[in-house]
MMTF fields as JSON, N, C-alpha, C and O atoms, coordinates in Angstrom:
{
  "mmtfVersion": "1.0.0",
  "mmtfProducer": "UNKNOWN",
  "numBonds": 399,
  "numAtoms": 400,
  "numGroups": 100,
  "numChains": 1,
  "numModels": 1,
  "chainsPerModel": [1],
  "groupsPerChain": [100],
  "chainIdList": ["A"],
  "bondAtomList": [4, 2, 8, 6, 12, 10, 16, 14, 20, 18, 24, 22, 28, 26, 32, 30, 36, 34, 40, 38, 44, 42, 48, 46, 52, 50, 56, 54, 60, 58, 64, 62, 68, 66, 72, 70, 76, 74, 80, 78, 84, 82, 88, 86, 92, 90, 96, 94, 100, 98, 104, 102, 108, 106, 112, 110, 116, 114, 120, 118, 124, 122, 128, 126, 132, 130, 136, 134, 140, 138, 144, 142, 148, 146, 152, 150, 156, 154, 160, 158, 164, 162, 168, 166, 172, 170, 176, 174, 180, 178, 184, 182, 188, 186, 192, 190, 196, 194, 200, 198, 204, 202, 208, 206, 212, 210, 216, 214, 220, 218, 224, 222, 228, 226, 232, 230, 236, 234, 240, 238, 244, 242, 248, 246, 252, 250, 256, 254, 260, 258, 264, 262, 268, 266, 272, 270, 276, 274, 280, 278, 284, 282, 288, 286, 292, 290, 296, 294, 300, 298, 304, 302, 308, 306, 312, 310, 316, 314, 320, 318, 324, 322, 328, 326, 332, 330, 336, 334, 340, 338, 344, 342, 348, 346, 352, 350, 356, 354, 360, 358, 364, 362, 368, 366, 372, 370, 376, 374, 380, 378, 384, 382, 388, 386, 392, 390, 396, 394],
  "bondOrderList": [1, 1, 1, 1, 1, 1, 1, 1, 1, 1, 1, 1, 1, 1, 1, 1, 1, 1, 1, 1, 1, 1, 1, 1, 1, 1, 1, 1, 1, 1, 1, 1, 1, 1, 1, 1, 1, 1, 1, 1, 1, 1, 1, 1, 1, 1, 1, 1, 1, 1, 1, 1, 1, 1, 1, 1, 1, 1, 1, 1, 1, 1, 1, 1, 1, 1, 1, 1, 1, 1, 1, 1, 1, 1, 1, 1, 1, 1, 1, 1, 1, 1, 1, 1, 1, 1, 1, 1, 1, 1, 1, 1, 1, 1, 1, 1, 1, 1, 1],
  "groupList": [{"groupName": "UNK", "atomNameList": ["N", "CA", "C", "O"], "elementList": ["N", "C", "C", "O"], "formalChargeList": [0, 0, 0, 0], "bondAtomList": [1, 0, 2, 1, 3, 2], "bondOrderList": [1, 1, 2], "singleLetterCode": "X", "chemCompType": "L-PEPTIDE LINKING"}],
  "groupTypeList": [0, 0, 0, 0, 0, 0, 0, 0, 0, 0, 0, 0, 0, 0, 0, 0, 0, 0, 0, 0, 0, 0, 0, 0, 0, 0, 0, 0, 0, 0, 0, 0, 0, 0, 0, 0, 0, 0, 0, 0, 0, 0, 0, 0, 0, 0, 0, 0, 0, 0, 0, 0, 0, 0, 0, 0, 0, 0, 0, 0, 0, 0, 0, 0, 0, 0, 0, 0, 0, 0, 0, 0, 0, 0, 0, 0, 0, 0, 0, 0, 0, 0, 0, 0, 0, 0, 0, 0, 0, 0, 0, 0, 0, 0, 0, 0, 0, 0, 0, 0],
  "groupIdList": [1, 2, 3, 4, 5, 6, 7, 8, 9, 10, 11, 12, 13, 14, 15, 16, 17, 18, 19, 20, 21, 22, 23, 24, 25, 26, 27, 28, 29, 30, 31, 32, 33, 34, 35, 36, 37, 38, 39, 40, 41, 42, 43, 44, 45, 46, 47, 48, 49, 50, 51, 52, 53, 54, 55, 56, 57, 58, 59, 60, 61, 62, 63, 64, 65, 66, 67, 68, 69, 70, 71, 72, 73, 74, 75, 76, 77, 78, 79, 80, 81, 82, 83, 84, 85, 86, 87, 88, 89, 90, 91, 92, 93, 94, 95, 96, 97, 98, 99, 100],
  "secStructList": [7, 7, 1, 7, 7, 3, 3, 3, 6, 6, 1, 6, 6, 2, 2, 2, 2, 2, 2, 2, 2, 2, 2, 2, 6, 1, 7, 7, 3, 3, 3, 1, 7, 7, 7, 7, 2, 2, 2, 2, 2, 2, 2, 2, 2, 2, 2, 2, 2, 2, 2, 6, 1, 7, 2, 2, 2, 2, 2, 6, 6, 5, 7, 7, 6, 6, 1, 7, 3, 3, 3, 7, 6, 6, 7, 7, 5, 7, 7, 1, 1, 1, 1, 7, 7, 5, 7, 6, 6, 7, 7, 3, 3, 3, 7, 7, 7, 7, 7, 7],
  "xCoordList": [5.602, 4.447, 3.44, 3.642, 2.213, 0.927, 0.431, 0.507, -0.212, -0.737, -0.126, 1.103, -0.871, 0.15, 0.461, -0.405, 1.963, 2.33, 1.828, 1.517, 1.613, 1.381, 2.4, 3.032, 2.704, 4.041, 3.811, 3.582, 3.877, 3.571, 4.826, 5.929, 4.402, 5.581, 6.11, 6.96, 5.423, 5.8, 6.797, 7.713, 6.803, 7.97, 9.366, 9.773, 10.002, 11.325, 12.17, 12.938, 11.779, 12.307, 11.619, 11.798, 10.629, 9.772, 10.62, 9.929, 11.705, 12.436, 12.9, 12.979, 13.357, 13.873, 12.745, 13.068, 11.497, 10.586, 9.591, 8.81, 9.765, 9.192, 9.943, 9.521, 11.103, 11.918, 11.953, 11.828, 12.118, 11.841, 10.795, 10.92, 9.526, 8.092, 8.157, 7.556, 9.111, 8.686, 9.649, 9.367, 10.847, 11.73, 11.232, 11.694, 10.213, 9.611, 8.491, 8.415, 7.305, 5.944, 5.848, 5.182, 6.572, 6.599, 5.387, 5.085, 4.882, 4.155, 3.469, 3.671, 2.953, 2.548, 1.634, 1.492, 0.783, -0.081, 0.632, 1.323, 0.401, 0.952, -0.042, -1.118, 0.636, -0.237, 0.815, 1.982, 0.123, 1.161, 1.239, 2.129, 0.671, 0.592, 0.062, 0.643, -0.699, -1.936, -2.864, -3.587, -2.659, -3.909, -5.182, -5.305, -6.26, -7.446, -8.218, -7.828, -9.445, -9.746, -10.856, -11.146, -11.348, -11.995, -11.332, -11.91, -10.154, -9.221, -9.194, -9.416, -8.837, -8.335, -9.875, -9.779, -10.895, -12.145, -12.421, -12.927, -12.333, -12.555, -11.473, -11.503, -10.546, -9.385, -9.799, -9.641, -10.409, -10.618, -11.888, -11.91, -12.762, -14.08, -13.981, -14.868, -13.019, -12.602, -11.993, -12.279, -11.172, -10.463, -11.48, -11.416, -12.602, -13.546, -14.371, -14.944, -14.415, -15.674, -14.619, -15.107, -13.57, -12.48, -12.583, -12.857, -12.3, -12.247, -13.772, -14.081, -14.51, -15.93, -16.285, -17.212, -15.517, -15.81, -16.08, -16.246, -16.143, -16.198, -14.442, -13.458, -14.755, -13.359, -12.737, -11.636, -13.765, -13.546, -13.258, -12.487, -13.735, -13.426, -11.969, -11.034, -11.665, -10.383, -9.279, -8.198, -9.8, -8.355, -8.135, -6.99, -9.254, -9.354, -8.29, -8.035, -7.731, -6.814, -5.615, -5.199, -5.008, -3.876, -2.525, -2.372, -1.523, -0.439, 0.204, 0.312, 0.505, 1.124, 2.866, 3.562, 3.267, 4.677, 5.231, 6.403, 4.592, 5.147, 4.793, 4.997, 4.207, 3.836, 2.633, 2.648, 1.713, 0.485, -0.737, -0.734, -1.665, -2.735, -3.036, -2.127, -4.008, -4.09, -3.369, -3.078, -3.029, -2.634, -3.594, -3.803, -4.243, -4.904, -4.259, -3.041, -4.984, -4.829, -4.075, -4.528, -2.905, -2.331, -1.259, -0.81, -1.098, -0.28, 1.073, 1.827, 1.38, 2.162, 3.831, 3.657, 4.912, 5.93, 6.877, 7.303, 7.112, 7.642, 8.985, 9.045, 10.231, 11.646, 12.353, 12.943, 12.242, 12.945, 14.214, 14.68, 14.758, 15.814, 16.089, 15.835, 16.65, 16.588, 15.919, 16.336, 14.584, 13.449, 12.182, 11.847, 11.565, 10.624, 9.381, 9.833, 7.873, 6.626, 5.861, 6.163, 4.553, 3.358, 2.625, 2.186, 2.618, 1.491, 0.308, -0.309, -0.279, -1.546, -2.52, -3.557, -2.05, -3.082, -2.788, -3.393, -2.06, -1.658, -2.814, -3.249, -3.309, -4.123, -4.253, -4.346, -4.247, -3.745, -4.057, -4.32, -3.946, -4.006, -2.524, -2.285, -2.136, -0.617, -0.936, -1.696, -0.512, -0.527, 0.776, 0.651, 1.747, 2.803, 3.067, 2.781, 3.613, 3.96, 5.623, 6.296, 6.256, 7.433, 7.955, 7.344, 8.9, 9.63, 10.445, 11.216, 10.208, 11.149, 12.208, 13.126],
  "yCoordList": [22.468, 21.729, 21.509, 21.135, 21.718, 21.062, 20.158, 20.299, 18.979, 18.138, 16.958, 16.89, 15.939, 15.048, 15.065, 15.14, 14.989, 15.057, 14.508, 13.324, 15.097, 14.344, 13.98, 14.926, 12.879, 12.385, 11.845, 10.656, 12.731, 11.96, 11.183, 11.601, 9.903, 9.044, 8.719, 7.876, 9.572, 9.251, 10.273, 10.101, 11.127, 12.413, 12.051, 11.281, 12.653, 12.657, 12.391, 11.466, 13.452, 13.446, 12.811, 13.155, 11.685, 11.051, 10.162, 9.913, 9.787, 9.041, 9.845, 9.399, 11.246, 12.399, 13.144, 13.659, 13.298, 13.416, 12.698, 13.292, 11.46, 10.7, 10.032, 9.445, 10.243, 10.11, 11.724, 11.95, 12.481, 13.802, 13.705, 13.79, 13.5, 13.364, 12.305, 12.379, 11.37, 9.965, 10.395, 9.944, 11.33, 11.576, 12.693, 12.887, 13.38, 14.799, 14.486, 14.909, 13.631, 13.014, 11.89, 11.391, 11.347, 9.58, 9.084, 7.912, 9.483, 8.964, 9.677, 10.845, 9.774, 10.282, 10.037, 8.815, 10.538, 9.972, 9.979, 10.917, 8.818, 8.659, 8.794, 8.208, 9.85, 9.967, 9.39, 9.076, 9.33, 9.04, 7.557, 7.068, 6.816, 5.184, 4.685, 3.639, 5.013, 4.469, 3.233, 2.571, 3.086, 2.321, 2.761, 3.984, 2.078, 2.614, 3.112, 2.51, 4.333, 4.547, 3.608, 3.593, 2.926, 1.727, 0.394, -0.14, 0.081, -0.736, -0.327, -0.973, 1.002, 1.744, 1.848, 1.449, 2.224, 2.454, 0.89, 0.853, -0.343, -1.778, -2.247, -3.428, -1.618, -2.191, -1.363, -1.885, 0.11, 0.662, -0.224, -0.865, -0.315, -1.089, -2.655, -3.158, -3.247, -4.288, -4.229, -5.07, -3.269, -2.781, -2.555, -3.165, -1.555, -1.469, -2.667, -2.829, -3.512, -4.789, -5.974, -6.929, -5.944, -6.544, -6.289, -7.131, -4.683, -4.017, -4.316, -4.444, -4.397, -4.354, -5.817, -5.968, -6.767, -8.171, -8.58, -7.535, -9.529, -10.04, -10.503, -10.893, -10.178, -10.655, -11.958, -12.159, -12.819, -14.217, -14.508, -15.396, -13.934, -13.671, -13.068, -13.742, -11.883, -11.691, -12.479, -12.573, -13.309, -13.996, -15.018, -15.471, -15.691, -16.946, -16.654, -17.378, -15.136, -14.942, -14.19, -13.1, -14.984, -14.36, -14.591, -15.337, -13.689, -13.741, -15.166, -16.087, -15.156, -16.432, -16.46, -15.454, -17.436, -17.407, -16.426, -16.067, -16.027, -15.193, -13.544, -12.678, -13.308, -12.489, -11.586, -10.386, -12.462, -11.779, -12.019, -12.959, -11.204, -11.694, -10.86, -10.073, -10.81, -10.064, -10.2, -11.354, -9.229, -8.938, -8.187, -6.98, -9.034, -8.436, -7.481, -7.304, -6.909, -5.782, -6.368, -7.339, -5.845, -6.167, -7.681, -8.454, -7.735, -8.699, -8.507, -9.458, -7.186, -7.072, -6.502, -5.635, -6.914, -6.316, -5.463, -5.765, -4.086, -3.214, -3.403, -3.625, -3.248, -3.264, -2.078, -1.785, -1.242, 0.168, 0.56, 1.698, -0.695, -0.664, -2.186, -3.169, -2.133, -3.332, -3.9, -4.879, -3.34, -3.83, -3.628, -2.586, -4.846, -5.292, -4.712, -3.803, -4.388, -3.771, -4.416, -4.888, -4.505, -5.271, -3.616, -2.741, -3.513, -2.537, -2.511, -2.724, -2.182, -2.269, -1.957, -2.58, -0.859, -0.247, -0.767, -0.212, -1.605, -2.089, -3.059, -3.961, -2.75, -3.851, -3.667, -2.551, -4.546, -4.162, -5.805, -6.91, -5.538, -6.563, -6.395, -5.576, -7.11, -6.859, -7.251, -8.194, -6.723, -6.906, -6.176, -5.003, -6.719, -6.014, -6.354, -7.406, -5.365, -5.889, -6.071, -5.221, -6.985, -7.205, -6.905, -7.077, -6.56, -6.496, -7.697, -8.08, -8.44, -9.464, -9.027, -9.794],
  "zCoordList": [1.298, 0.37, 1.196, 2.351, 0.699, 1.282, -0.021, -1.241, 1.033, -0.114, -0.675, -0.666, -1.204, -1.909, -3.079, -3.951, -3.404, -4.575, -5.568, -5.435, -6.728, -8.239, -9.151, -9.62, -9.506, -10.181, -11.521, -11.742, -12.373, -13.834, -14.092, -14.446, -13.826, -14.216, -15.698, -15.985, -16.575, -18.025, -18.066, -18.87, -17.479, -17.885, -17.631, -16.762, -18.432, -18.286, -16.82, -16.556, -16.03, -14.654, -13.718, -12.55, -14.045, -13.071, -11.827, -10.839, -11.806, -11.079, -10.246, -9.101, -10.466, -9.52, -8.819, -7.749, -9.21, -8.955, -7.885, -7.143, -7.956, -7.182, -6.096, -5.1, -6.492, -4.982, -4.173, -2.969, -5.044, -3.889, -3.108, -1.886, -3.748, -3.384, -1.953, -0.882, -2.446, -1.383, -0.052, 1.058, -0.253, 0.708, 1.724, 2.849, 1.118, 1.664, 2.345, 3.499, 1.762, 2.214, 2.495, 3.402, 1.664, 2.176, 1.127, 1.353, 0.407, -0.327, -1.85, -1.519, -2.957, -3.986, -4.577, -4.529, -5.213, -6.428, -7.758, -8.154, -8.439, -9.627, -10.812, -10.931, -11.829, -13.272, -14.227, -13.991, -15.343, -16.671, -16.487, -17.183, -15.864, -15.548, -16.965, -17.253, -17.792, -18.44, -18.022, -18.766, -16.627, -16.323, -16.583, -16.511, -16.889, -17.593, -16.105, -15.104, -15.88, -14.994, -14.326, -13.13, -15.21, -14.753, -13.804, -12.858, -14.266, -13.641, -12.155, -11.131, -12.38, -10.911, -9.97, -8.809, -10.304, -9.801, -9.539, -8.418, -10.016, -9.346, -8.711, -8.366, -8.481, -7.571, -6.313, -5.209, -6.429, -4.876, -4.641, -3.59, -5.349, -4.916, -4.426, -3.736, -4.777, -4.243, -2.889, -2.037, -2.671, -1.463, -0.44, 0.627, -0.738, 0.097, 0.389, 1.466, -0.618, 0.131, 0.637, 1.243, 0.465, 1.529, 2.743, 3.598, 3.018, 4.455, 4.879, 6.064, 4.049, 4.557, 5.202, 5.997, 4.804, 4.712, 6.437, 7.068, 7.119, 7.983, 8.487, 7.856, 10.092, 10.268, 9.782, 9.268, 10.089, 9.717, 8.276, 7.912, 7.7, 5.594, 5.873, 5.441, 6.542, 6.135, 6.555, 5.974, 8.115, 8.33, 7.534, 7.525, 6.595, 5.82, 4.484, 3.522, 4.884, 3.433, 4.173, 3.781, 5.471, 6.193, 5.344, 4.377, 6.015, 5.06, 4.764, 5.574, 3.771, 3.59, 3.196, 3.334, 2.824, 2.841, 1.73, 1.848, 0.814, 0.124, 0.358, -0.493, 1.73, 2.203, 1.465, 1.19, 1.267, 0.55, 1.545, 2.339, 1.456, 2.53, 3.694, 3.957, 4.432, 5.321, 6.645, 6.96, 7.476, 8.424, 9.454, 9.329, 10.605, 11.432, 12.324, 12.298, 13.053, 14.365, 15.419, 16.026, 15.712, 16.578, 16.226, 17.072, 14.949, 14.843, 14.182, 13.977, 13.836, 13.122, 14.137, 14.994, 13.982, 15.004, 14.03, 12.915, 14.941, 14.176, 15.006, 16.216, 13.974, 14.671, 14.439, 13.399, 15.716, 15.156, 16.095, 16.151, 16.909, 17.753, 18.107, 17.412, 19.313, 19.667, 20.456, 21.075, 20.619, 21.138, 20.205, 19.642, 20.171, 19.386, 19.545, 20.24, 19.483, 19.516, 18.78, 17.683, 19.46, 18.784, 17.993, 18.74, 17.062, 16.5, 16.397, 15.354, 17.73, 17.684, 16.638, 16.415, 15.979, 15.138, 13.62, 12.703, 13.393, 12.205, 11.741, 12.456, 10.334, 9.965, 8.249, 7.738, 7.697, 6.184, 5.108, 5.582, 3.952, 3.274, 1.916, 1.029, 2.2, 1.832, -0.051, -0.27, -0.906, -2.417, -3.14, -3.492, -3.311, -4.013, -5.493, -6.065, -5.955, -7.364, -7.538, -6.955, -8.202, -8.259, -10.12, -11.175, -9.905, -11.246, -11.373, -10.492, -12.788, -12.986, -13.875, -14.165]
}
């Protein structure tokens, strides 16, 4: 396979197709979700604006007790065995969806 898979989540086989894409590639583009393009564009613009902001601004939004917020470089610990190490290249702003 070349490229990032596109999974239509409105299709009958969406869960199997998404599972296959995530197992083989690790991520996928989703289509058929019904989210208007202007909302998607606004989300990407907000992400760009956040990542272009100063480190001081980002740190003011650090990870909270609910695992939401900014995680600076060299602050994440990866545990892949009995040895933990700092991931020097990881930096992110964590926003997740929760299904209730």
